[in-house]
C-alpha positions in Angstrom: 17.2 15.2 29.9 19.3 12.4 28.7 19.7 11.3 25.1 17.9 8.3 25.8 14.9 10.2 27.2 15.1 12.7 24.3 14.5 9.8 21.9 11.7 8.4 23.9 9.8 12.0 24.1 10.2 12.6 20.5 7.8 10.3 19.4 5.1 12.1 21.2 6.3 15.6 20.1 6.1 14.0 16.5 2.4 12.8 16.9 1.4 16.2 18.4 2.9 17.9 15.2 1.0 15.7 13.0 -2.2 16.2 14.9 -1.7 19.8 14.5 -1.8 19.1 10.6 1.9 19.5 10.0 2.9 17.5 6.8 4.3 14.3 8.1 7.7 14.8 6.2 8.1 18.2 7.7 7.1 16.9 11.3 9.8 14.0 11.0 12.3 16.5 9.8 11.2 19.1 12.4 11.5 16.4 15.4 15.0 15.0 14.1 16.6 18.5 13.7 15.3 19.7 17.1 16.6 16.5 18.8 20.1 16.5 17.0 20.0 20.2 18.3 19.4 19.2 21.9 21.7 16.3 22.0 24.6 18.3 20.7 23.6 21.7 22.5 24.5 23.7 19.5 23.2 23.5 15.9 26.5 22.2 14.2 25.7 18.6 14.4 22.2 19.2 13.0 23.2 21.6 10.2 26.1 19.4 9.1 23.5 16.4 8.7 21.4 18.7 7.0 23.9 19.3 4.3 25.3 15.4 4.2 21.9 13.8 4.5 20.2 15.3 1.5 22.9 14.0 -0.7 23.0 10.3 0.5 19.2 10.1 0.9 18.5 11.2 -2.8 21.6 9.5 -4.2 20.3 6.1 -3.4 20.1 4.2 -6.6 17.2 1.8 -5.5 15.0 4.7 -4.9 14.7 5.6 -8.6 12.6 2.3 -8.6 9.7 4.4 -7.0 9.5 7.1 -9.5 9.6 4.2 -12.4 6.4 2.2 -10.9 5.0 5.7 -10.1 5.1 6.7 -14.1 3.7 3.2 -14.8 0.9 3.8 -12.7 0.4 7.1 -14.3 0.1 5.8 -17.7 -2.0 3.0 -16.7 -4.5 5.5 -15.1 -4.6 8.1 -18.1 -4.8 5.5 -20.7 -8.0 3.7 -20.1 -6.8 0.4 -18.9 -9.0 0.5 -15.9 -12.3 0.6 -18.2 -11.1 -2.8 -20.0 -10.5 -4.4 -16.6 -14.0 -3.6 -15.2 -15.9 -4.6 -18.2 -13.7 -7.9 -18.5 -14.4 -8.6 -14.6 -18.1 -7.6 -15.1 -18.5 -9.8 -18.0 -17.9 -12.9 -15.9 -19.5 -11.9 -12.6 -21.9 -8.9 -13.3 -24.9 -11.3 -13.7 -24.3 -12.5 -9.9 -25.9 -11.1 -6.8 -23.6 -8.6 -6.1 -21.6 -9.6 -8.9 -20.7 -6.2 -10.2 -19.1 -5.0 -6.9 -17.2 -8.4 -7.2 -16.1 -7.4 -10.5 -14.9 -4.0 -9.2 -12.6 -5.9 -6.7 -11.3 -8.2 -9.7 -10.6 -4.9 -11.7 -8.8 -3.3 -8.7 -6.7 -6.6 -8.2 -5.8 -6.4 -12.1 -5.1 -2.6 -12.0 -3.0 -2.9 -8.7 -0.6 -5.3 -10.6 0.4 -2.6 -12.9 0.0 0.5 -10.6 1.6 -0.2 -7.0 -0.5 2.7 -5.3 -3.7 2.2 -3.3 -5.1 5.8 -3.7 -4.4 5.8 -7.4 -6.1 2.4 -7.6 -9.2 3.6 -5.6 -9.5 6.9 -7.4 -9.0 5.3 -11.1 -11.6 2.4 -10.5 -14.1 4.8 -8.6 -14.5 6.8 -11.4 -15.2 3.6 -13.8 -17.2 1.5 -11.5 -19.2 3.9 -9.3 -21.9 4.9 -12.2 -21.9 1.2 -13.0 -22.7 0.1 -9.6 -25.2 3.0 -9.2 -26.9 2.2 -12.5 -27.6 -1.5 -11.3 -29.1 -0.3 -7.9 -26.1 -0.8 -5.5 -26.5 1.0 -2.2 -23.9 3.7 -1.9 -22.5 2.4 1.4 -21.5 -1.1 -0.3 -20.5 0.5 -3.6 -18.0 2.9 -2.0 -16.8 0.5 0.7 -16.0 -2.2 -1.9 -14.2 0.3 -4.2 -12.1 1.6 -0.9 -11.2 -1.8 0.1 -10.5 -2.9 -3.7 -8.2 0.0 -3.7 -5.8 -1.5 -1.1 -4.9 -4.3 -3.3 -2.9 -1.8 -5.2 -0.2 -1.6 -2.2 -0.5 -5.5 -1.8 -0.3 -7.0 -5.1 3.2 -6.5 -6.7 4.6 -4.3 -8.1 4.2 -2.2 -4.7 6.0 0.9 -3.9 5.6 0.5 -0.2 6.9 -2.9 -0.3 10.0 -1.3 -2.2 10.3 1.3 0.4 10.1 -1.3 3.1 13.0 -3.8 1.3 15.1 -0.4 1.6 14.7 0.0 5.2 15.4 -3.4 6.2 18.0 -4.4 3.4 15.8 -7.1 1.9 15.5 -8.6 -1.4 12.7 -6.7 -3.4 12.2 -9.7 -5.7 11.2 -11.9 -3.2 9.0 -9.2 -1.2 7.2 -9.2 -4.3 6.9 -13.0 -4.8 5.7 -13.2 -1.2 3.0 -10.7 -1.8 1.4 -12.8 -4.4 -0.3 -15.4 -2.3 -1.6 -12.7 0.3 -2.8 -10.6 -2.5 -5.1 -13.4 -4.0 -6.6 -14.3 -0.9 -7.2 -10.5 -0.2 -9.2 -10.4 -3.3 -11.0 -13.7 -2.8 -11.9 -12.6 0.8 -13.4 -9.0 -0.3 -15.5 -10.9 -2.9 -16.8 -13.3 -0.2 -17.5 -10.4 1.9 -19.6 -9.0 -0.6 -21.6 -12.3 -1.3 -22.2 -12.5 2.5 -23.5 -8.6 2.7 -25.8 -8.9 -0.2 -27.6 -11.9 1.5 -27.8 -10.2 4.9 -29.0 -7.1 3.3 -31.0 -8.1 0.0 -31.9 -5.0 -1.3 -28.3 -3.4 -1.2 -27.5 -4.8 -4.8 -28.8 -5.8 -8.0 -27.7 -7.8 -10.7 -26.8 -7.4 -14.4 -27.6 -9.6 -17.3 -25.9 -12.7 -18.3 -23.5 -12.4 -21.2 -22.7 -15.4 -23.7 -19.3 -16.8 -23.7 -18.4 -15.3 -26.6 -18.9 -11.6 -25.3 -16.9 -12.7 -22.3 -14.1 -14.0 -24.2 -14.0 -10.7 -26.2 -14.0 -8.7 -22.9 -11.2 -11.0 -21.6 -9.0 -10.3 -24.9 -9.1 -6.8 -24.5 -7.1 -7.0 -21.2 -4.4 -9.4 -22.3 -1.7 -6.6 -22.3 -2.1 -5.8 -18.7 -1.1 -9.7 -18.1 1.8 -9.2 -20.4 2.9 -6.3 -18.2 2.6 -8.0 -15.1 4.5 -11.1 -16.0 7.2 -9.1 -17.4 7.7 -7.0 -14.5 7.3 -9.1 -11.8 8.6 -12.3 -13.5 11.5 -10.6 -15.3 12.5 -9.5 -11.9 12.4 -12.7 -10.1 13.8 -14.7 -13.1 16.8 -12.5 -13.1 16.2 -11.0 -16.7 16.9 -7.5 -15.1 17.3 -5.6 -11.7 14.1 -4.1 -10.0 15.0 -0.8 -11.2 15.3 -1.8 -14.8 12.2 -4.0 -14.3 10.1 -0.7 -13.3 11.6 1.2 -16.3 10.5 -1.7 -18.6 7.1 -1.7 -17.0 6.6 2.1 -17.4 7.7 2.0 -21.1 5.6 -1.1 -21.9 2.5 0.7 -20.4 3.2 3.8 -22.3 3.5 2.0 -25.4 0.4 0.1 -24.8 -1.4 3.4 -24.1 0.2 4.8 -27.3 -0.6 1.9 -29.5 -4.4 1.8 -28.5 -4.6 5.5 -29.1 -5.3 6.5 -25.3 -2.1 8.4 -25.0 -2.1 12.0 -26.4 0.6 14.5 -25.8 -1.7 16.2 -23.2 -2.1 13.1 -21.2 1.7 12.4 -21.6 2.4 15.7 -19.8 0.1 15.1 -17.3 1.5 11.6 -16.7 5.2 13.2 -16.2 3.8 16.0 -14.1 1.6 13.4 -11.6 4.9 11.4 -11.5 7.0 14.4 -10.5 4.5 15.4 -7.8 4.0 12.2 -5.9 7.8 11.4 -6.4 8.5 14.8 -4.7 5.7 13.9 -1.9 7.5 10.4 -1.3 11.0 11.7 -1.3 10.3 14.4 1.3 8.8 12.1 3.7 11.8 10.0 3.1 14.1 12.7 3.8 12.5 13.7 7.0 12.3 10.0 8.0 15.9 9.8 7.5 16.7 12.7 9.5 14.3 11.6 12.5 15.8 8.1 12.4 19.4 9.3 12.6 18.4 11.4 15.5 16.8 8.3 17.1 20.2 6.2 16.4 22.0 8.8 18.2 19.6 8.8 21.1 20.3 5.0 21.3 16.5 4.6 21.7 15.9 1.7 19.4 18.6 -0.1 20.8 17.4 0.2 24.4 13.8 -0.7 23.4 15.3 -3.9 21.7 17.3 -4.6 24.7 14.3 -4.2 27.0 12.0 -6.4 25.0 14.6 -9.3 24.9 15.1 -9.3 28.7 11.3 -9.0 29.7 10.7 -12.7 28.6 7.9 -12.0 26.5 6.9 -14.6 23.6 7.8 -13.7 20.2 4.2 -14.1 19.2 3.0 -11.7 22.0 5.4 -9.0 20.6 4.3 -9.5 17.1 0.5 -9.3 17.9 1.2 -6.1 20.1 3.3 -4.7 17.2 0.4 -5.4 14.8 -2.2 -3.9 17.1 -0.3 -1.0 17.3 -0.1 -0.5 13.5 -4.0 -1.2 13.4 -4.6 1.6 15.7 -2.0 4.0 14.2 -3.7 3.3 10.8 -6.5 5.0 11.8 -4.6 8.3 12.1 -1.6 8.1 9.6 -1.0 7.2 6.0 0.5 3.9 5.0 3.9 5.2 3.6 4.5 7.6 6.9 3.7 4.6 9.1 6.1 2.5 7.3 8.8 5.1 7.2 8.5 6.2 11.0 8.1 2.7 12.6 10.3 0.1 10.7 13.4 1.6 12.0 12.1 1.2 15.3 10.1 -1.9 15.3 12.2 -3.9 13.0 15.4 -4.2 15.3 13.3 -5.6 18.0 11.5 -8.2 15.6 14.8 -9.1 14.2 16.0 -10.4 17.6 12.9 -12.7 18.3 13.0 -16.4 17.2 9.9 -17.5 15.0 11.5 -20.6 13.7 12.6 -18.8 10.4 15.6 -17.5 9.1 16.3 -13.8 9.7 15.4 -13.2 5.9 12.5 -15.3 6.1 11.1 -13.5 9.1 11.9 -10.0 7.6 9.8 -10.9 4.5 7.0 -12.5 6.5 6.9 -9.5 8.9 6.8 -7.0 6.2 3.6 -8.6 4.5 1.9 -8.6 7.7 2.6 -5.0 8.1 1.7 -3.9 4.8 -1.8 -5.9 5.4 -2.2 -4.1 8.5 -1.4 -0.8 7.0 -3.7 -1.2 4.2 -6.7 -1.8 6.7 -5.8 1.5 8.0 -6.7 2.8 4.6 -10.1 1.8 5.0 -10.7 2.2 8.8 -12.7 5.1 10.3 -12.3 7.8 11.4 -9.7 8.4 8.8 -9.7 5.7 6.2 -8.2 7.9 3.2 -9.4 5.4 0.6 -13.1 5.9 2.1 -12.8 9.5 1.7 -11.4 9.5 -1.6 -14.3 7.4 -2.9 -16.6 9.3 -1.0 -15.6 12.6 -2.7 -16.7 11.3 -6.1 -20.3 11.0 -4.7 -21.3 12.9 -2.0 -25.0 11.8 -1.9 -23.9 8.8 0.2 -23.1 9.7 3.8 -20.1 8.7 5.4 -21.9 6.6 8.2 -23.3 4.1 5.7 -20.0 3.7 4.2 -18.4 3.1 7.6 -20.8 0.4 8.2 -20.2 -1.3 5.0 -16.4 -1.1 5.5 -16.4 -3.1 8.8 -17.2 -6.3 7.0 -14.2 -5.6 4.8 -11.9 -4.9 8.0 -13.3 -7.9 9.5 -12.0 -9.8 6.5 -8.7 -8.4 6.6 -8.3 -9.2 10.3 -9.2 -12.8 9.7 -6.6 -12.9 7.0 -3.9 -11.5 9.1 -4.8 -14.2 11.8 -4.4 -16.9 9.4 -0.7 -15.5 7.8 0.3 -15.1 11.6 -0.5 -18.9 12.2 0.7 -20.0 9.0 3.7 -18.3 7.8 4.4 -21.1 5.3 1.4 -19.2 3.3 3.5 -16.2 2.9 6.6 -17.8 2.0 5.5 -20.8 -0.1 6.6 -19.2 -3.4 9.9 -18.4 -2.1 10.5 -21.9 -0.6 
């Protein structure tokens, strides 16, 4: 078997390992290790790479930004900021039909701006909003699908851990990627709210409404969450305006969130220890997946498979838009089976060289940023797409009284909104690139 054939055969082998429930990081590591061994015929290259790759992967300074954003999310989750966000959103929207569910979307968007993790956003807001949605008579399927969809905003609205990983893989500017994600993130939140408005009119008995609060009460609720706006502007604005690097910005965000939690009396020594431990566990998981991906991608580079795939696509005369649509459809299908970080690490080193050769009427850097936002949106669709839909299972685990088919039915409305948004952003790249330009 040639090296090129080994490269192509490694992908189905990798998927088989994943289907056999092997951790994704371990699966990529074993596929890469076995592939290097077969290419050389003896274990020397594989073992030498094992020795060197460990240091070169984890000595990457840019990866430290991941830990800082995770720590910021941990402080935000444990300090009760989610409750304030939900109360503020509910104060303005709760009296409308479906308004409490819309408020949960707004709260998820606000929490995502200081968290950067989809699962953390979904889990944290689920604990806060599910009891309130149940109290106002919301159908379980709509409640859980709304929170699962809102959770996906955690990886789209900056700061986003996955956008950082994408920037490292494609050697792009983290600041510009964060800025490009703002408008698509706002469109996502608005789209989800419109979905809820349509759903409660199609199924009138699926939602109730709260009482209308006076404007004085609304302003008081809004005043309780000013800190979150300050942290978002400080981190994202500070990075973009050049006050500090992305890593320093993430550290400032973590420190600011921790101080807010401390001064509001929501951060005890116990919670501080939990935040550090949660950050360590999440960082270890992400770093091991990154290590496995680096090992596997090193094998793919040696097999020449990405280069061969790029050459084949460019000689077939396919329209760049056709290639883009096929890649996005592939991500949509793969998202039903894998988590978002694993998909990015596994596929970007294969697909990005292909996309970089295609002409979309933009500069290479603009194409990379636009493609990254599109991929991130399609990946987030996978988080609420049956049969896996990790966000759906996270929320459903908090309220087992609702059966999954009911959650799936409501989730399809949110998936339709996501697909429509992708179509608009594909047709009009200027929407994504507006703030950058």
